[in-house]
MDAnalysis code that builds the backbone (N, CA, C; Angstrom):
import MDAnalysis as mda
import numpy as np

u = mda.Universe.empty(270, n_residues=90, atom_resindex=np.repeat(np.arange(90), 3), trajectory=True)
u.add_TopologyAttr("name", ["N", "CA", "C"] * 90)
u.add_TopologyAttr("resid", np.arange(1, 91))
u.add_TopologyAttr("resname", ["MET", "ALA", "ILE", "ALA", "ALA", "ILE", "ILE", "VAL", "LYS", "LEU", "MET", "PRO", "VAL", "SER", "PRO", "ASN", "THR", "ASP", "LEU", "LYS", "GLU", "ILE", "GLU", "GLU", "ARG", "ALA", "LYS", "THR", "LEU", "MET", "GLU", "GLU", "GLN", "GLY", "ALA", "GLN", "ASN", "ILE", "SER", "PHE", "GLU", "GLU", "HIS", "PRO", "ILE", "ALA", "PHE", "GLY", "LEU", "SER", "SER", "ILE", "MET", "MET", "LYS", "MET", "ALA", "TRP", "PRO", "GLU", "GLU", "LYS", "ASP", "THR", "ASP", "ILE", "ILE", "GLU", "ASN", "SER", "LEU", "SER", "LYS", "ILE", "GLU", "ASN", "VAL", "SER", "SER", "ALA", "SER", "ILE", "GLU", "ASP", "TYR", "ARG", "ARG", "ALA", "PHE", "GLY"])
u.atoms.positions = np.array([
    [8.524, -16.083, -101.620],
    [7.996, -17.436, -101.612],
    [7.628, -17.794, -100.173],
    [6.378, -18.173, -99.975],
    [5.897, -18.524, -98.648],
    [6.187, -19.988, -98.337],
    [6.400, -20.249, -97.062],
    [6.689, -21.608, -96.597],
    [5.603, -22.022, -95.610],
    [5.141, -23.256, -95.757],
    [4.155, -23.804, -94.829],
    [4.830, -24.836, -93.938],
    [4.406, -24.884, -92.694],
    [4.856, -25.923, -91.762],
    [3.776, -27.001, -91.771],
    [4.164, -28.217, -92.123],
    [3.208, -29.308, -92.282],
    [3.585, -30.485, -91.393],
    [2.572, -31.105, -90.797],
    [2.750, -32.351, -90.053],
    [1.917, -33.418, -90.754],
    [2.570, -34.524, -91.102],
    [1.910, -35.626, -91.782],
    [1.978, -36.863, -90.892],
    [0.855, -37.548, -90.756],
    [0.795, -38.776, -89.968],
    [0.905, -39.970, -90.915],
    [1.933, -40.792, -90.695],
    [2.134, -42.009, -91.475],
    [1.795, -43.211, -90.600],
    [0.885, -44.035, -91.084],
    [0.492, -45.240, -90.350],
    [1.081, -46.466, -91.046],
    [1.875, -47.262, -90.328],
    [2.420, -48.489, -90.907],
    [1.347, -49.576, -90.990],
    [1.618, -50.605, -91.799],
    [0.639, -51.687, -91.969],
    [0.562, -52.618, -90.767],
    [1.642, -52.710, -89.977],
    [1.625, -53.603, -88.821],
    [2.616, -53.132, -87.758],
    [2.500, -53.663, -86.536],
    [3.449, -53.300, -85.481],
    [4.874, -53.776, -85.777],
    [5.029, -54.743, -86.668],
    [6.350, -55.282, -86.989],
    [7.066, -54.524, -88.092],
    [6.451, -53.503, -88.629],
    [7.035, -52.724, -89.718],
    [8.246, -51.932, -89.223],
    [9.294, -51.889, -90.037],
    [10.498, -51.127, -89.721],
    [10.218, -49.641, -89.960],
    [10.019, -48.884, -88.890],
    [9.668, -47.475, -89.011],
    [10.821, -46.632, -89.556],
    [12.043, -47.009, -89.243],
    [13.206, -46.254, -89.737],
    [13.296, -46.332, -91.253],
    [12.935, -47.468, -91.816],
    [12.947, -47.639, -93.272],
    [11.907, -46.710, -93.921],
    [10.734, -46.630, -93.310],
    [9.697, -45.726, -93.808],
    [10.165, -44.278, -93.715],
    [10.783, -43.915, -92.604],
    [11.274, -42.548, -92.412],
    [12.306, -42.178, -93.474],
    [13.242, -43.079, -93.748],
    [14.277, -42.810, -94.757],
    [13.663, -42.591, -96.128],
    [12.724, -43.449, -96.504],
    [12.076, -43.346, -97.816],
    [11.237, -42.069, -97.902],
    [10.507, -41.749, -96.839],
    [9.677, -40.549, -96.815],
    [10.539, -39.290, -96.933],
    [11.650, -39.264, -96.223],
    [12.537, -38.096, -96.283],
    [13.065, -37.900, -97.695],
    [13.505, -38.968, -98.328],
    [14.023, -38.879, -99.692],
    [12.959, -38.367, -100.654],
    [11.758, -38.935, -100.573],
    [10.666, -38.526, -101.465],
    [10.306, -37.051, -101.294],
    [10.218, -36.600, -100.067],
    [9.810, -35.223, -99.831],
    [10.912, -34.222, -100.182],
    [12.166, -34.576, -99.953],
    [13.260, -33.694, -100.358],
    [13.288, -33.536, -101.875],
    [12.969, -34.595, -102.602],
    [12.897, -34.523, -104.061],
    [11.799, -33.562, -104.515],
    [10.771, -33.388, -103.697],
    [9.650, -32.500, -104.024],
    [9.842, -31.076, -103.498],
    [10.932, -30.823, -102.794],
    [11.229, -29.475, -102.323],
    [11.034, -29.233, -100.837],
    [10.708, -30.253, -100.066],
    [10.544, -30.088, -98.621],
    [11.901, -29.888, -97.949],
    [11.895, -29.183, -96.832],
    [13.123, -28.920, -96.080],
    [12.859, -29.153, -94.594],
    [13.944, -29.202, -93.830],
    [13.866, -29.318, -92.360],
    [12.940, -30.451, -91.918],
    [13.136, -31.618, -92.456],
    [12.278, -32.762, -92.177],
    [12.713, -33.433, -90.880],
    [11.735, -33.701, -90.011],
    [12.009, -34.430, -88.771],
    [10.877, -35.419, -88.515],
    [11.149, -36.391, -87.646],
    [10.190, -37.460, -87.367],
    [10.044, -37.681, -85.866],
    [8.830, -38.065, -85.460],
    [8.552, -38.504, -84.092],
    [7.681, -39.740, -84.182],
    [7.955, -40.719, -83.345],
    [7.119, -41.914, -83.293],
    [6.142, -41.767, -82.135],
    [4.861, -42.036, -82.419],
    [3.810, -41.937, -81.402],
    [3.135, -43.288, -81.236],
    [3.159, -43.862, -80.025],
    [2.479, -45.137, -79.802],
    [0.963, -44.986, -79.979],
    [0.356, -45.978, -80.639],
    [-1.095, -45.979, -80.846],
    [-1.726, -47.000, -79.895],
    [-1.507, -48.299, -80.156],
    [-2.038, -49.364, -79.294],
    [-1.473, -50.703, -79.746],
    [-1.358, -51.636, -78.807],
    [-0.947, -53.011, -79.104],
    [0.371, -53.086, -79.889],
    [1.319, -52.210, -79.567],
    [2.626, -52.222, -80.206],
    [2.706, -51.444, -81.502],
    [1.593, -50.913, -81.985],
    [1.571, -50.135, -83.220],
    [1.900, -48.680, -82.914],
    [2.787, -48.109, -83.709],
    [3.147, -46.697, -83.566],
    [2.979, -45.991, -84.900],
    [2.596, -44.732, -84.838],
    [2.532, -43.915, -86.047],
    [3.798, -43.073, -86.126],
    [4.052, -42.533, -87.295],
    [5.173, -41.621, -87.501],
    [4.593, -40.249, -87.801],
    [5.009, -39.249, -87.031],
    [4.607, -37.875, -87.296],
    [5.794, -37.197, -87.976],
    [5.597, -36.821, -89.223],
    [6.647, -36.208, -90.039],
    [6.382, -34.703, -90.112],
    [7.359, -33.912, -89.677],
    [7.246, -32.458, -89.725],
    [8.182, -31.946, -90.809],
    [7.708, -30.931, -91.563],
    [8.558, -30.398, -92.631],
    [8.125, -28.997, -93.039],
    [9.048, -28.307, -93.680],
    [8.766, -27.018, -94.299],
    [8.472, -27.297, -95.773],
    [7.328, -26.795, -96.253],
    [6.844, -27.106, -97.597],
    [6.595, -25.806, -98.366],
    [7.048, -25.714, -99.619],
    [6.759, -24.515, -100.417],
    [5.243, -24.356, -100.582],
    [4.710, -23.230, -100.136],
    [3.264, -23.044, -100.117],
    [2.620, -23.094, -101.499],
    [3.361, -22.734, -102.528],
    [2.784, -22.736, -103.875],
    [2.605, -24.148, -104.446],
    [3.201, -25.144, -103.807],
    [3.052, -26.536, -104.255],
    [1.801, -27.158, -103.648],
    [1.150, -27.987, -104.430],
    [-0.072, -28.666, -103.990],
    [0.249, -29.694, -102.902],
    [-0.604, -29.784, -101.903],
    [-0.387, -30.745, -100.815],
    [-0.785, -32.169, -101.205],
    [-1.519, -32.324, -102.301],
    [-1.859, -33.678, -102.772],
    [-0.599, -34.472, -103.096],
    [0.451, -33.783, -103.486],
    [1.735, -34.440, -103.783],
    [2.222, -35.192, -102.550],
    [2.057, -34.587, -101.393],
    [2.544, -35.179, -100.146],
    [1.822, -36.488, -99.863],
    [0.509, -36.426, -99.768],
    [-0.259, -37.624, -99.422],
    [-0.132, -38.719, -100.468],
    [-0.161, -38.340, -101.750],
    [-0.051, -39.343, -102.811],
    [1.305, -40.039, -102.806],
    [2.375, -39.281, -102.635],
    [3.720, -39.858, -102.639],
    [3.962, -40.753, -101.426],
    [3.595, -40.254, -100.256],
    [3.879, -40.988, -99.029],
    [3.010, -42.233, -98.866],
    [1.793, -42.205, -99.372],
    [0.923, -43.382, -99.235],
    [1.366, -44.541, -100.122],
    [2.239, -44.257, -101.090],
    [2.747, -45.308, -101.974],
    [3.984, -46.023, -101.432],
    [4.509, -45.557, -100.305],
    [5.671, -46.194, -99.695],
    [5.273, -47.581, -99.208],
    [6.142, -48.539, -99.460],
    [5.885, -49.911, -99.023],
    [5.701, -49.944, -97.503],
    [4.722, -50.693, -97.034],
    [4.393, -50.880, -95.620],
    [3.750, -49.659, -94.955],
    [3.272, -48.696, -95.753],
    [2.514, -47.575, -95.213],
    [1.052, -47.799, -95.572],
    [0.188, -47.866, -94.566],
    [-1.233, -48.087, -94.847],
    [-1.957, -46.779, -95.159],
    [-1.497, -45.660, -94.560],
    [-2.107, -44.364, -94.864],
    [-1.145, -43.226, -94.543],
    [-1.365, -42.117, -95.240],
    [-0.617, -40.884, -95.001],
    [-1.621, -39.748, -95.044],
    [-1.695, -38.972, -93.977],
    [-2.661, -37.877, -93.937],
    [-2.034, -36.636, -93.313],
    [-2.379, -35.485, -93.866],
    [-1.894, -34.216, -93.325],
    [-2.699, -33.902, -92.066],
    [-2.002, -33.774, -90.954],
    [-2.639, -33.502, -89.669],
    [-2.655, -32.013, -89.334],
    [-1.680, -31.251, -89.848],
    [-1.588, -29.823, -89.532],
    [-0.909, -29.099, -90.685],
    [-1.444, -27.936, -91.034],
    [-0.888, -27.097, -92.104],
    [-0.949, -25.665, -91.623],
    [0.225, -25.025, -91.532],
    [0.282, -23.630, -91.064],
    [1.267, -22.844, -91.907],
    [0.922, -21.615, -92.184],
    [1.841, -20.748, -92.879],
    [2.961, -20.367, -91.911],
    [4.201, -20.626, -92.317],
    [5.329, -20.380, -91.429],
    [6.032, -19.067, -91.756],
    [6.344, -18.855, -93.027],
    [7.069, -17.654, -93.434],
    [6.477, -17.149, -94.739],
    [6.523, -15.844, -94.936],
    [6.096, -15.305, -96.215],
    [5.031, -14.363, -96.039],
])
C-alpha cells in the first residue's frame, strides 16, 4: 500500500476565527478517513489573517476529493485546497 504526503491549505473566513478549533476538527475528520501523522503550521497572509497548512500521510489508493470536500465543510473554513501531493512510500 502506497502512502502519499499531502499538504492542504485551509483558509479561515476571517482573522478572528479560532484556528485551533479548525485544526482539531480537521484532524478528527482526516483520521476518520485514514490519514496519519497529521501536523499543522499557521502562515500569516495579510491584515491579521492566517492560513493553516495541514500536512499528512494519505493512503494513495483513496481519492483526494475526500480531503477537499470534507475540510471545506468545516465551520469557519472558506476554502480547502491541496497545495502539494507527493508519493512518500510504496
